[in-house]
Legacy VTK file of the C-alpha trace (Angstrom):
# vtk DataFile Version 3.0
C-alpha trace
ASCII
DATASET POLYDATA
POINTS 338 float
0.009 -0.067 0.155
2.692 2.364 1.071
4.588 1.653 -2.107
1.276 2.455 -4.261
0.887 5.700 -2.540
4.580 6.748 -2.974
3.998 6.006 -6.683
0.629 8.280 -6.812
2.637 10.911 -4.679
5.397 11.015 -7.432
2.937 11.133 -10.187
0.978 14.137 -8.534
4.352 16.020 -7.890
6.030 15.623 -11.173
3.637 14.669 -14.050
2.106 18.455 -14.075
5.464 19.942 -14.717
6.731 16.999 -17.277
3.620 16.250 -19.526
1.546 19.263 -21.017
-1.457 16.794 -21.241
-1.612 16.430 -17.402
-0.621 20.404 -17.037
-3.564 21.310 -19.071
-6.136 18.699 -17.286
-4.870 19.344 -13.856
-8.389 19.012 -12.325
-9.211 15.708 -14.126
-5.650 14.060 -13.228
-5.872 14.871 -9.667
-9.520 13.503 -9.847
-8.350 10.171 -11.116
-5.328 10.341 -8.746
-7.375 10.968 -5.762
-9.882 7.760 -6.485
-6.629 5.745 -7.163
-5.309 6.935 -3.906
-8.559 6.035 -1.984
-8.854 2.648 -3.736
-5.098 1.650 -2.640
-5.879 2.613 0.931
-9.281 0.802 0.876
-11.097 3.748 2.063
-13.363 4.543 -1.118
-16.626 3.917 0.436
-19.973 5.424 -0.221
-19.672 7.913 3.001
-16.132 8.943 1.703
-17.561 9.496 -1.878
-20.665 11.671 -0.340
-18.303 13.734 1.364
-16.219 14.252 -1.648
-19.425 15.494 -3.551
-20.183 17.829 -0.747
-16.830 19.377 0.170
-16.301 21.619 -3.085
-19.823 23.066 -3.125
-19.412 26.308 -0.902
-16.284 27.283 -2.891
-17.700 26.450 -6.500
-20.632 28.659 -5.580
-18.477 31.205 -4.368
-16.374 31.181 -7.717
-19.499 31.118 -9.907
-21.238 33.934 -8.147
-18.291 35.942 -7.860
-17.438 35.476 -11.586
-21.090 36.448 -12.856
-20.826 39.476 -10.577
-17.511 40.478 -11.664
-18.628 40.054 -15.386
-21.555 42.136 -14.673
-19.643 45.054 -12.976
-16.459 44.954 -15.027
-16.683 48.202 -16.702
-17.769 50.109 -13.799
-15.121 48.935 -11.777
-12.544 49.707 -14.143
-13.765 53.420 -13.984
-13.893 53.148 -10.342
-10.431 52.069 -9.919
-9.058 54.690 -12.000
-11.010 57.299 -10.153
-9.970 56.199 -6.855
-6.180 56.145 -7.890
-6.100 59.523 -8.807
-8.474 60.739 -5.732
-5.780 59.460 -3.293
-2.339 59.555 -2.796
-0.867 56.964 -5.171
1.649 54.942 -2.780
-1.665 54.676 -0.354
-3.750 53.427 -3.118
-1.329 50.446 -3.942
-0.953 49.762 -0.261
-4.658 49.514 -0.053
-4.869 47.293 -3.241
-2.860 44.897 -1.574
-4.232 44.711 1.750
-7.857 44.679 0.585
-7.417 41.966 -2.014
-5.607 40.148 0.691
-8.596 40.391 3.183
-11.552 39.989 0.694
-10.098 36.996 -0.958
-11.093 34.952 1.688
-14.821 35.964 0.856
-14.786 36.738 -2.908
-12.203 33.831 -3.525
-8.394 33.964 -4.420
-9.359 33.385 -8.126
-11.567 36.410 -8.515
-9.267 38.633 -6.332
-6.578 37.774 -8.689
-8.675 38.595 -11.692
-9.378 41.837 -10.076
-5.652 42.462 -9.647
-5.135 41.832 -13.258
-7.780 44.649 -13.917
-6.299 47.129 -11.514
-2.685 46.427 -12.885
-4.276 46.751 -16.570
-5.829 50.188 -15.710
-2.640 51.814 -13.893
-0.158 51.241 -16.514
2.978 51.714 -14.646
6.511 50.489 -15.866
6.931 46.607 -16.143
9.252 46.438 -13.219
7.094 48.193 -10.624
3.811 46.218 -11.964
5.720 42.710 -11.336
6.452 43.855 -7.990
2.924 45.007 -7.244
1.499 41.825 -8.655
3.960 39.389 -6.863
3.269 41.482 -3.606
-0.437 41.081 -3.972
-0.388 37.644 -4.589
1.309 36.827 -1.681
-1.269 38.658 0.306
-4.373 37.049 -1.551
-2.501 33.756 -1.038
-2.382 34.433 2.813
-5.687 36.170 2.977
-7.697 33.280 1.145
-6.532 30.737 3.746
-8.653 32.157 6.345
-12.016 30.735 5.361
-13.077 27.543 3.645
-14.508 29.234 0.565
-11.308 31.487 0.035
-9.185 28.798 -1.821
-8.786 25.227 -2.124
-6.268 24.853 0.573
-8.677 26.278 3.088
-11.401 23.970 2.045
-9.302 20.812 2.141
-7.848 21.701 5.491
-11.321 22.463 7.169
-12.799 19.315 5.719
-10.019 17.215 6.791
-9.937 18.277 10.350
-13.936 18.520 10.387
-13.944 21.971 11.957
-16.031 25.068 11.612
-15.983 27.996 9.357
-13.816 30.384 11.649
-11.496 27.796 12.565
-8.508 28.809 10.478
-8.972 32.620 11.432
-8.345 31.722 14.910
-5.687 29.310 14.198
-3.715 31.544 12.068
-5.523 35.100 11.615
-3.143 36.600 14.157
-0.088 35.513 11.793
-1.964 36.200 8.441
-3.399 39.552 8.924
-0.451 41.388 10.087
1.650 40.013 7.154
-1.345 41.168 4.714
-0.487 44.681 5.955
3.171 44.329 5.647
2.719 43.373 2.022
0.504 46.438 1.280
3.215 48.791 2.791
6.179 47.183 0.949
4.109 47.653 -2.214
3.893 51.451 -1.245
7.456 51.539 -0.789
8.721 49.220 -3.621
6.315 50.129 -6.491
7.372 53.427 -8.750
4.224 55.337 -8.826
4.743 57.008 -12.217
3.007 56.216 -15.447
4.674 54.231 -18.260
3.629 52.666 -21.603
5.906 50.016 -20.759
3.859 48.071 -18.546
2.061 44.811 -18.448
-0.841 44.534 -20.665
-3.628 41.947 -20.220
-6.064 43.077 -23.251
-8.631 41.858 -20.835
-11.975 41.559 -22.435
-15.216 40.491 -20.803
-15.542 36.605 -19.708
-18.155 34.536 -21.119
-20.741 32.721 -19.514
-19.637 29.450 -20.728
-15.714 30.499 -19.441
-17.453 31.319 -16.072
-19.265 27.802 -15.886
-16.140 25.896 -16.897
-14.013 27.555 -14.496
-16.615 26.811 -11.652
-16.691 22.951 -12.831
-12.798 22.533 -12.775
-12.848 23.821 -9.300
-15.597 21.310 -8.156
-13.255 18.607 -9.590
-10.179 20.004 -8.306
-11.605 20.316 -4.695
-13.479 16.648 -4.935
-9.897 14.940 -6.291
-7.976 16.908 -3.250
-10.488 15.404 -0.921
-10.292 12.000 -2.142
-6.351 12.157 -2.146
-6.402 13.685 1.297
-8.198 10.600 2.735
-6.516 8.094 0.523
-2.980 9.572 1.810
-3.922 9.004 5.562
-1.882 5.688 6.352
1.257 7.586 4.377
0.729 10.471 6.826
0.514 8.546 9.867
3.445 6.599 8.752
5.944 9.155 8.030
4.836 12.688 9.017
3.172 12.310 12.186
6.167 12.392 14.296
8.211 14.852 12.423
8.874 18.463 14.289
6.465 21.165 13.056
9.824 23.104 12.029
10.935 20.595 9.937
7.597 20.312 8.230
7.552 24.230 7.978
10.805 24.313 5.797
9.671 21.128 4.016
6.866 23.133 2.959
8.701 25.283 0.939
8.301 23.157 -2.044
5.028 24.642 -2.098
6.676 27.096 -4.307
6.721 24.976 -7.134
3.685 22.616 -6.198
0.190 23.652 -5.725
-0.331 24.275 -2.001
-3.813 22.510 -1.823
-2.305 19.311 -3.115
0.301 19.245 -0.386
-1.976 20.152 2.464
-4.326 17.207 1.243
-1.449 14.747 1.560
-0.039 16.110 4.871
-2.765 17.372 7.290
-4.108 15.054 9.496
-6.720 15.181 12.255
-4.340 13.330 14.639
-1.576 16.571 14.388
-1.801 19.079 16.949
-2.899 22.860 16.470
0.946 23.854 16.433
2.008 21.612 13.826
-1.140 22.341 11.647
-0.178 26.024 11.974
3.417 25.423 11.246
2.524 23.267 7.891
-0.170 25.995 6.724
2.186 28.899 7.239
4.801 27.065 5.329
2.671 26.475 2.375
0.845 29.653 2.102
3.931 31.944 2.613
6.087 29.900 0.138
3.256 29.330 -2.160
3.872 33.022 -3.403
7.668 32.594 -4.315
7.045 31.081 -7.847
4.387 31.011 -10.342
3.351 27.436 -9.809
2.782 27.716 -5.902
-0.600 29.093 -5.751
-3.613 29.798 -8.023
-3.610 33.756 -7.894
0.035 33.461 -9.331
-0.817 31.256 -12.269
-4.016 33.509 -13.125
-2.345 36.922 -12.907
1.124 35.713 -14.494
-0.981 34.114 -17.247
-2.883 37.240 -18.101
-0.262 39.702 -17.865
2.398 37.536 -19.323
4.778 37.598 -16.585
7.818 34.970 -17.097
8.823 32.628 -14.519
12.107 34.435 -14.262
10.683 37.784 -13.704
8.513 36.472 -10.965
11.383 34.433 -9.291
13.677 37.443 -9.307
11.542 39.269 -6.868
9.232 36.740 -5.522
12.028 34.218 -4.270
13.795 36.949 -2.128
10.505 38.288 -0.628
9.403 34.727 0.151
12.649 33.575 1.815
12.844 36.676 3.972
9.122 36.307 5.097
9.775 32.326 5.803
12.623 33.303 8.309
10.977 36.152 9.847
7.907 33.677 10.429
10.030 30.832 11.300
11.284 33.185 14.324
7.744 33.968 15.019
6.532 30.176 15.240
9.929 29.706 17.742
9.130 32.338 20.099
5.353 32.082 20.189
4.331 28.676 18.881
LINES 1 339
338 0 1 2 3 4 5 6 7 8 9 10 11 12 13 14 15 16 17 18 19 20 21 22 23 24 25 26 27 28 29 30 31 32 33 34 35 36 37 38 39 40 41 42 43 44 45 46 47 48 49 50 51 52 53 54 55 56 57 58 59 60 61 62 63 64 65 66 67 68 69 70 71 72 73 74 75 76 77 78 79 80 81 82 83 84 85 86 87 88 89 90 91 92 93 94 95 96 97 98 99 100 101 102 103 104 105 106 107 108 109 110 111 112 113 114 115 116 117 118 119 120 121 122 123 124 125 126 127 128 129 130 131 132 133 134 135 136 137 138 139 140 141 142 143 144 145 146 147 148 149 150 151 152 153 154 155 156 157 158 159 160 161 162 163 164 165 166 167 168 169 170 171 172 173 174 175 176 177 178 179 180 181 182 183 184 185 186 187 188 189 190 191 192 193 194 195 196 197 198 199 200 201 202 203 204 205 206 207 208 209 210 211 212 213 214 215 216 217 218 219 220 221 222 223 224 225 226 227 228 229 230 231 232 233 234 235 236 237 238 239 240 241 242 243 244 245 246 247 248 249 250 251 252 253 254 255 256 257 258 259 260 261 262 263 264 265 266 267 268 269 270 271 272 273 274 275 276 277 278 279 280 281 282 283 284 285 286 287 288 289 290 291 292 293 294 295 296 297 298 299 300 301 302 303 304 305 306 307 308 309 310 311 312 313 314 315 316 317 318 319 320 321 322 323 324 325 326 327 328 329 330 331 332 333 334 335 336 337
């Protein structure tokens, strides 16, 4: 059984980056891998299947509703962004963009927050270097903030469902760490982003999304979370054998691989109800902080970089140093405060 799960884990970790067909159909691939893992662990029964059907409902509805609202309100939103950027000091505006998107991502979902970010960046028309810095800092903020509720992003959904906790569990567990970090990323945006307009910036060429695109995205999210639920349950024996006895500090640094792998997949494989709160906290902080370092690490990164044509090298040049410094700071916080 352990051998079978190890093979599945290797496939999940590496195939999306080596096989184009898997990369372009990641949701279906994870769904298949989830079923395989659950079958190998002999946990695939009616109860688990019903749970896997129910788990994605909230985040899927949130993505669908937010997508529709965004489609209907995109034009006035663009005008409002431009007007607001001229009405208040620009550096304050940049800080507020990063902070507000980070905080509301837990309500409107990380996906919609990333799309709003793309609209804002397209409207502002700064120089390319400044816009990349703004996007990276905002995606760090969104990735952190979205982890506070189960509708924010799949990582939070999977964590809540695996631990069988209430809606506000993650806010209570990591809110005191996440909210200050969101504010700090906002301050960094105000300091590090050049406020001068430029014609040499990022251009998304945004068009209003069709209803078909919105529905397809919602279905993909449903399959994605369903697959992760099955994957997480299937990997319980693997977790019990290899991870439960590891120090939270070791797990924190191990989860730097979240920079190149989707953090929800790792959360599904790692988190167990048998773990204590400090261990879960260390795992989550390691995942959501390092998830902003490189493009593949988080959904907002993938969406923003794709729509704005940011290369992996451009992202890493700024994202890796920011992420490493943040990881070190929060490791010290964990050591001192637990």
